[in-house]
C-alpha positions as CSV (number, residue, x, y, z in Angstrom):
1,X,-10.1,27.3,11.8
2,X,-8.9,24.5,9.5
3,X,-10.9,23.3,6.5
4,X,-12.9,20.1,7.0
5,X,-13.0,18.0,3.8
6,X,-16.1,15.9,3.2
7,X,-15.7,12.2,2.4
8,X,-17.7,9.4,0.9
9,X,-16.5,5.9,1.8
10,X,-17.1,3.3,-1.0
11,X,-17.0,-0.3,0.4
12,X,-17.9,-1.1,3.9
13,X,-15.3,-3.8,4.6
14,X,-11.9,-2.2,4.9
15,X,-13.8,1.1,4.6
16,X,-14.7,0.7,8.2
17,X,-11.0,0.7,9.2
18,X,-10.6,3.9,7.2
19,X,-13.3,5.5,9.3
20,X,-12.2,4.2,12.7
21,X,-8.5,4.7,12.3
22,X,-8.3,7.5,9.7
23,X,-11.3,9.8,10.0
24,X,-12.5,9.5,13.6
25,X,-9.1,10.6,15.0
26,X,-9.0,13.5,12.4
27,X,-12.5,14.9,12.9
28,X,-11.0,18.4,12.7
29,X,-9.9,17.7,9.1
30,X,-12.5,15.2,7.6
31,X,-16.2,14.5,7.8
32,X,-17.7,11.3,6.4
33,X,-21.0,12.4,4.8
34,X,-21.8,9.3,2.7
35,X,-21.4,5.6,2.5
36,X,-21.7,3.5,-0.7
37,X,-21.9,-0.3,-0.7
38,X,-23.8,-2.9,-2.8
39,X,-24.8,-4.8,0.3
40,X,-27.7,-2.9,2.0
41,X,-27.1,-4.7,5.3
42,X,-23.5,-3.7,5.5
43,X,-24.2,-0.2,4.1
44,X,-26.8,0.6,6.7
45,X,-24.9,-1.0,9.6
46,X,-21.8,1.1,8.8
47,X,-23.9,4.3,8.3
48,X,-25.9,3.7,11.5
49,X,-22.7,3.0,13.6
50,X,-21.1,6.4,12.6
51,X,-24.3,8.5,12.1
52,X,-23.9,8.9,8.4
53,X,-27.1,10.0,6.8
54,X,-26.5,9.6,3.1
55,X,-26.4,6.0,1.8
56,X,-25.9,4.9,-1.7
57,X,-25.9,1.7,-3.8
58,X,-24.8,3.3,-7.0
59,X,-21.3,4.8,-7.2
60,X,-22.3,7.3,-9.9
61,X,-24.6,9.0,-7.4
62,X,-21.5,10.2,-5.5
63,X,-20.1,11.9,-8.5
64,X,-23.0,14.3,-8.6
65,X,-22.7,15.4,-5.0
66,X,-21.6,19.1,-5.1
67,X,-20.7,19.1,-1.4
68,X,-18.4,16.1,-1.7
69,X,-14.6,16.6,-1.7
70,X,-13.1,13.1,-1.4
71,X,-14.1,9.7,-2.7
72,X,-12.4,6.9,-0.7
73,X,-12.4,3.6,-2.7
74,X,-12.3,0.5,-0.5
75,X,-13.8,-2.0,-3.0
76,X,-12.5,-5.3,-4.4
77,X,-9.6,-4.6,-6.8
78,X,-11.3,-5.3,-10.1
79,X,-13.4,-2.1,-9.9
80,X,-10.7,0.3,-8.8
81,X,-9.7,1.5,-12.3
82,X,-13.2,2.6,-13.5
83,X,-13.9,4.3,-10.2
84,X,-10.6,6.1,-10.2
85,X,-11.2,7.3,-13.7
86,X,-14.7,8.5,-12.9
87,X,-13.7,10.2,-9.7
88,X,-10.8,12.1,-11.2
89,X,-12.8,13.1,-14.2
90,X,-15.4,14.5,-11.8
91,X,-12.8,16.6,-10.2
92,X,-12.9,14.8,-6.8
93,X,-10.0,14.0,-4.7
94,X,-9.6,10.3,-4.5
95,X,-8.1,7.8,-2.0
96,X,-7.8,4.2,-3.2
97,X,-6.9,1.0,-1.5
98,X,-4.2,-1.3,-2.8
99,X,-3.7,-2.6,-5.4
100,X,-4.4,0.7,-7.2
101,X,-5.2,-0.9,-10.5
102,X,-4.6,-4.1,-12.5
103,X,-1.7,-3.3,-14.8
104,X,1.2,-0.9,-15.4
105,X,-0.7,0.4,-18.5
106,X,-3.7,1.3,-16.2
107,X,-1.5,3.0,-13.6
108,X,0.2,5.1,-16.3
109,X,-3.2,6.2,-17.6
110,X,-4.2,7.2,-14.1
111,X,-0.9,9.1,-13.6
112,X,-1.7,11.1,-16.8
113,X,-5.3,11.6,-15.8
114,X,-4.4,12.9,-12.4
115,X,-2.2,15.6,-14.0
116,X,-5.2,16.9,-15.9
117,X,-7.7,16.6,-13.0
118,X,-8.6,19.2,-10.4
119,X,-8.5,16.4,-7.9
120,X,-5.5,14.7,-6.2
121,X,-5.1,11.0,-5.8
122,X,-3.6,9.2,-2.8
123,X,-3.0,5.4,-2.9
124,X,-3.2,3.6,0.4
125,X,0.0,2.2,1.9
126,X,-0.9,2.6,5.6
127,X,1.9,0.3,6.9
128,X,4.5,3.0,6.1
129,X,3.4,5.1,9.0
130,X,4.4,4.7,12.7
131,X,7.3,5.4,15.0
132,X,9.5,2.5,14.0
133,X,9.5,3.1,10.2
134,X,9.8,6.9,10.5
135,X,12.7,6.7,12.9
136,X,14.6,4.4,10.5
137,X,13.7,6.7,7.6
138,X,15.1,9.7,9.4
139,X,18.4,7.9,10.3
140,X,18.9,6.8,6.7
141,X,18.1,10.2,5.2
142,X,20.5,11.8,7.7
143,X,23.3,9.7,6.2
144,X,24.1,8.0,9.5
145,X,23.3,4.5,8.3
146,X,25.8,4.7,5.5
147,X,26.0,2.3,2.5
148,X,23.1,-0.2,2.3
149,X,24.4,-3.8,2.1
150,X,21.5,-6.3,2.2
151,X,17.9,-6.6,3.2
152,X,15.3,-9.3,3.7
153,X,11.5,-9.1,3.8
154,X,9.4,-12.0,5.1
155,X,5.6,-11.8,4.9
156,X,4.5,-15.0,6.7
157,X,0.7,-14.8,7.1
158,X,-2.1,-17.3,7.3
159,X,-5.2,-17.7,5.2
160,X,-7.5,-20.7,5.4
161,X,-10.3,-21.8,3.1
162,X,-12.9,-19.6,4.9
163,X,-11.0,-16.5,3.7
164,X,-11.5,-17.6,0.1
165,X,-15.2,-18.2,0.7
166,X,-15.7,-14.6,-0.2
167,X,-16.5,-14.9,-4.0
168,X,-14.0,-12.4,-5.4
169,X,-10.9,-13.7,-3.5
170,X,-8.5,-16.1,-4.9
171,X,-9.5,-15.4,-8.6
172,X,-7.4,-13.7,-11.2
173,X,-10.1,-11.6,-12.7
174,X,-11.4,-10.2,-9.4
175,X,-8.5,-10.2,-7.0
176,X,-5.9,-9.6,-9.8
177,X,-3.3,-11.6,-8.0
178,X,-2.6,-13.5,-4.8
179,X,-0.1,-13.0,-1.9
180,X,1.9,-10.6,-4.0
181,X,-1.0,-8.3,-4.7
182,X,-3.0,-8.2,-1.6
183,X,-0.6,-9.1,1.2
184,X,3.1,-8.8,0.6
185,X,2.7,-5.6,-1.4
186,X,2.7,-3.7,1.9
187,X,6.1,-5.0,3.3
188,X,7.6,-4.7,-0.2
189,X,6.5,-1.0,-0.3
190,X,8.1,-0.4,3.1
191,X,11.3,-2.0,1.8
192,X,11.6,0.3,-1.3
193,X,10.5,3.3,0.8
194,X,13.5,2.7,3.0
195,X,16.0,1.1,0.5
196,X,15.3,2.9,-2.7
197,X,14.6,1.7,-6.3
198,X,15.1,-1.9,-7.4
199,X,17.4,-2.6,-10.4
200,X,16.5,-6.2,-11.1
201,X,14.5,-9.1,-9.8
202,X,14.6,-12.9,-10.2
203,X,11.5,-14.5,-8.7
204,X,9.2,-17.5,-8.3
205,X,5.5,-17.8,-7.5
206,X,3.5,-20.9,-6.6
207,X,0.1,-22.0,-5.3
208,X,0.8,-24.5,-2.5
209,X,-1.5,-23.6,0.5
210,X,-5.1,-23.3,-0.8
211,X,-7.1,-24.5,-3.8
212,X,-7.2,-21.1,-5.5
213,X,-6.2,-19.7,-8.9
214,X,-3.7,-17.2,-7.7
215,X,-0.3,-17.6,-6.0
216,X,0.0,-18.0,-2.2
217,X,3.8,-18.5,-2.0
218,X,6.6,-16.3,-3.5
219,X,10.3,-15.9,-3.3
220,X,12.7,-13.5,-5.1
221,X,16.2,-12.2,-5.2
222,X,16.7,-8.5,-6.0
223,X,19.5,-6.1,-6.8
224,X,18.9,-2.5,-5.8
225,X,20.0,0.6,-7.7
226,X,22.4,1.3,-4.8
227,X,24.0,-2.1,-5.3
228,X,22.5,-3.6,-2.2
229,X,21.1,-7.1,-2.4
230,X,17.7,-8.3,-1.1
231,X,15.4,-11.2,-0.8
232,X,11.6,-11.3,-0.6
233,X,9.7,-14.3,0.8
234,X,6.0,-14.6,1.5
235,X,3.4,-17.3,2.2
236,X,-0.2,-17.6,3.3
237,X,0.5,-20.9,5.0
238,X,2.4,-19.9,8.1
239,X,1.3,-21.3,11.5
240,X,1.8,-17.9,13.1
241,X,1.7,-14.5,11.4
242,X,4.6,-12.0,11.2
243,X,6.0,-9.3,8.9
244,X,9.7,-9.1,9.3
245,X,12.0,-6.6,7.6
246,X,15.8,-6.6,8.3
247,X,18.1,-4.1,6.7
248,X,21.9,-4.2,7.1
249,X,23.7,-0.9,6.4
250,X,27.4,0.1,6.8
251,X,26.9,1.6,10.2
252,X,23.5,0.4,11.4
253,X,21.3,-2.7,11.2
254,X,17.6,-2.3,11.5
255,X,14.9,-4.9,12.2
256,X,11.2,-4.3,12.2
257,X,8.7,-5.1,14.8
258,X,7.2,-8.4,13.8
259,X,3.5,-7.4,14.1
260,X,1.9,-8.7,10.9
261,X,-0.5,-5.9,10.2
262,X,1.2,-2.9,11.8
263,X,5.0,-3.2,11.5
264,X,5.5,0.5,12.0
265,X,3.7,0.8,15.3
266,X,6.4,-0.1,17.8
267,X,10.0,0.9,17.7
268,X,12.3,-1.1,15.4
269,X,15.5,-2.6,16.6
270,X,18.2,-0.1,15.8
271,X,21.7,-1.7,16.2
272,X,24.5,0.8,15.7
273,X,28.0,-0.6,14.8
274,X,29.8,1.5,17.4
275,X,29.3,4.1,20.2
276,X,29.9,7.0,17.9
277,X,27.1,6.0,15.6
278,X,24.9,5.3,18.6
279,X,25.5,8.9,19.9
280,X,24.6,10.4,16.5
281,X,21.3,8.4,16.4
282,X,20.4,9.5,20.0
283,X,21.1,13.1,19.1
284,X,19.0,12.9,15.9
285,X,16.0,11.3,17.7
286,X,16.2,13.4,20.9
287,X,13.3,15.6,19.9
288,X,11.1,12.7,18.5
289,X,7.4,13.3,18.4
290,X,5.0,10.4,18.4
291,X,3.8,9.3,15.0
292,X,0.4,7.4,15.2
293,X,0.4,4.3,13.0
294,X,-1.4,3.4,9.9
295,X,-4.4,5.3,8.6
296,X,-4.4,8.0,11.3
297,X,-1.1,9.5,10.1
298,X,-1.6,8.8,6.4
299,X,-5.0,10.6,6.4
300,X,-3.6,13.5,8.4
301,X,-0.7,13.9,5.9
302,X,-3.2,13.7,3.1
303,X,-5.0,16.7,4.6
304,X,-1.6,18.5,4.9
305,X,-1.0,17.8,1.2
306,X,-4.4,19.1,0.1
307,X,-3.7,22.3,2.1
308,X,-0.3,22.8,0.6
309,X,1.4,22.1,3.9
310,X,3.4,19.0,2.9
311,X,4.0,16.5,0.2
312,X,1.5,13.7,-0.8
313,X,2.3,10.9,1.7
314,X,1.8,8.2,-0.9
315,X,1.8,8.9,-4.6
316,X,0.7,7.2,-7.8
317,X,4.5,6.8,-8.6
318,X,4.8,4.8,-5.4
319,X,1.9,2.6,-6.6
320,X,3.6,2.2,-10.0
321,X,6.8,0.9,-8.3
322,X,4.8,-1.6,-6.3
323,X,3.1,-2.8,-9.4
324,X,6.4,-3.0,-11.3
325,X,7.6,-5.5,-8.7
326,X,4.4,-7.5,-9.1
327,X,4.8,-7.5,-12.9
328,X,8.4,-8.5,-12.6
329,X,7.6,-11.4,-10.2
330,X,5.0,-12.9,-12.6
331,X,7.2,-12.5,-15.7
332,X,10.3,-13.9,-14.0
333,X,8.4,-16.9,-12.6
334,X,6.9,-17.6,-16.0
335,X,10.1,-17.2,-18.1
336,X,12.8,-18.1,-15.5
337,X,14.5,-14.9,-16.5
338,X,15.7,-11.9,-14.5
339,X,13.7,-8.7,-15.0
340,X,15.3,-5.3,-15.1
341,X,13.6,-2.1,-13.9
342,X,11.9,0.1,-14.9
343,X,9.3,-2.0,-16.6
344,X,8.1,0.1,-19.6
345,X,5.4,-0.1,-22.3
346,X,7.5,-2.4,-24.4
347,X,7.4,-5.2,-21.7
348,X,5.1,-8.2,-22.6
349,X,3.2,-7.9,-19.3
350,X,2.8,-4.1,-19.4
351,X,-0.9,-4.3,-20.3
352,X,-1.7,-7.4,-18.1
353,X,0.1,-9.8,-15.9
354,X,-2.9,-12.1,-15.8
355,X,-2.3,-15.6,-17.2
356,X,-3.6,-16.5,-20.7
357,X,-7.2,-17.7,-20.3
358,X,-8.0,-15.3,-17.5
359,X,-7.8,-11.9,-19.3
């Protein structure tokens, strides 16, 4: 019989999605035994809905639970770092929503701390998981796609004033960034997951849609380590909402499903250049097994990693790459200069990308 890991969910907003999509379908692997939230109404509503007996207002109470294996952090971004540090120092396994932390300096500290901790850390990038993305990944890794040429990422979402009525949103000190940090970070992660490491970025950010501190429009041109070229565009002012990723390789062109919040769920367009390539793809995918999307598969693979049955599905190194892109965007927009990767400790925004006056 497989081991069942006990979980405490911290934050009842997106935390509910973790329970519904991640833990409920994997009851043979996880059991949520505690909920922690500052809001007593939300805390009790979530606990009542899923029959969770232990309910906490204070995060530190979780650290003292001897029967708790995993702390799942689903809070606003500004408190991720201290919670991650406390959880890892307590020897707990930790899952944390994006953005992992608020600077490259902090993510490097977390990487070092994780190496010393009994616990393992998994950042959340749930959009990676699903049939479409995984089929594309398999084709690329099999060498069928060939040389990467170009790619585009469009994150065209919509956020009105009511979204920013939540006090911590739209502010540098609490959200830590805008569309780059809390929205486009997902499609950008998918892009690098499939296309590899970036070499350089030249970007712009702007606030054009809502009366907020942080950016809600971005655009950039990238060169990848492979030599491929790419463009990223995002806005929170679109009339409809889509996430669109298109990748042109030597032998195959791929295009994502346009579902804004689940681009991996449905099959992607896979356009082989000729019949020979088409036959190779069909043979490769002939034994395909369904991959549930989003949290269900990410949590299942986290369990596999804890049991030594597979690699960590998302790593702190993955989060560092995502935050490098964020850092490069802000620096390039401010200086009108191209930024090269990797972004190291000598970079002026290594310790913070927040504008002067908001640090």
